N, C-alpha and C positions, 0 to 999 in steps of 0.2 A: 818731243813726241807727246801728243795728247791722246788720251783714250776717249773714244766716242761711245755713245750708247750702242750696245750690241757687240762691242769688241770683246772677244773671248779672252780670258786671262790664261796665260801660259802656266803649265803645272809647276815650274820652278822659276821663281822671280829672283833676279839678281840686281843689286844696286848698293849704293853707299848710304850710310846712316846720316841723317840730319837730326840732331838730338835737341829736344826741348824738355822743359821740366814739368812740374805738376800744374794742374788747373789752367791749361791752355784753353781759353774760351773762344767762342766763335767770332768775337770781335777781333781777337788777335789773329785768328786764321784768315779772316777777310773782314776788313773794316766796313761798318754799315754804310758809309758814304759811297761804296762801290757796288752795292747790292741791287741797284735799280737798273740793271742791264740784263739782256739775254745774250750778250756777246760773251760767251764763256771763256774765250781766249783772253779777252781783255780782263775779265774777272780774275783769271788765273795769274795774270801778270802782277797782281797786287797781293799775292799770297804771303802772309806773315810780314807784310810791309812795316807794321808798327814795331815788330820785334827785331827785324833785320831787313833794312831797306834793300840790301843786295841779295836777299835770299834766292829769288828766282834766277839770278845770274849764276848762281852756284850749282843749280840743278842739272843733273844729267838724266836722260830718259830712264825711268824705272827706279830712281832713287827712292829711299824710304824715309818717312817721318817716324821718329822714335821719341816717345814721350813717357812721362811718369804717370801719375794718377789723374783721373778725371778729365781726360782729353775731350774737347768738344763741349765743355760745359757752357752755360750761358743761354743765349737765345736759341730757339729751335730752327734758326735759318738754314734752309737747305743749301744755300749758296756756299756754306763752308765746305762740305764734302764735294760739291760741284767744282769749286776752285781747286781743291786738292787733286781731284781726278783729271781735270783739264790741264793742270800743270805737268802731267805726266808722271805723277807719283805712283810707284808700283804698289805700295801698301802702307798702312799705318800700323805701327806696333805701339802699344801702351800698356801700362800696368792696369789701367781701367779706363772706361769711356763713359761719357754721359750717354744715358740710354737712347735718347732721341737722335743724337749724332750717330751713334752706332747703327741704329736701324736705318737712318737716312743713307749712310754710307753703303750698307748692304744693298738697299733698294737701288742705288746708283751703280752697283757692281764694283764698288771700291773695296778691295780687301782690307779688312781691319781685324787685328788679332790682339787678344789679351795675353800677355806673357811678362815674365820678369825682364825688364829692360835695364836693370841696374848695372849690368856689365857691358853694355854697348856704349861705345864712345863715338864721338863725331868722326865721320869719314870711315868708320869701320866698314869693310866690304861684307855684305850679308847675302845669304841665299835663303829664300823662304820656299820650302817644299809644301805646296798646297795640298797634295795628296796625303802626305804624312803629317801635315800641320806642325812642322817644326821650323825653327830658325837656326841657321848655322852661321856662326861668326867666323869668317875666313881668316881674321887676324888672330883670334885667340884659339881657334879650332874647337870652341865649345858649342854645344847644341842646347837650345832652349825649346822646350815643348810648349806649344800654345794651348790655351783652353780650346777644346774642340768646338767647332761651329756645328750647328744642326745640319744634317745632310741637305735640307731644302735651302738653307742659307748658302752653302757651298755651291749648290746648283744655280742659285740666283747670281752669285758672283761669276761662276763659270760661263753663264749666258750673257754676261755684260750688264746685268741689272734686272730689276723686277719687270719692267715693261717688255723687254725681249723674252724673258722667261715666260711670262703669261702669253705672249704671242705664239711662242713655240708650243705651249701646253694649252691650246684653246679649249680643249675638252676637260680642263682642270675643274673638278667638282668641289666647290667650297664647302659642301655639306659633308664631305668624307671626314 
């Protein structure tokens, strides 16, 4: 399942955790040799290829990427969150994000949340409640509160990205 621009995000996301460590850079997310295409399905098929060549074969629609600190560091390539979104990832949870990756993800409508990921293990079934902004680990029965996103960021995610958000809010006044 790939999410396209304008796809609205469901209020409760369910999926399995795919766990990575700290400092996962954009080259690990999508190698530079694949970035010269506008075929996002092809791009997504190479997600995390250098870390785990079989990664995309393990994915189920809506699964989550769970990482440590500084996820998305490195180059500012927008293809990294694009590849994640078009692979059908439901959200990315990390202890911290590179600022530009974080904003690119929001602009694409990819849910990204900062939270304590230290107790999430590979394959853990998770639920993310977007309204409450909490993560529930269905294996441990523990809940983790995420750092709240600004309401406008949640609106952008819920609209499927910045472009659909701005199209819907044509009368948006940037001077407000």
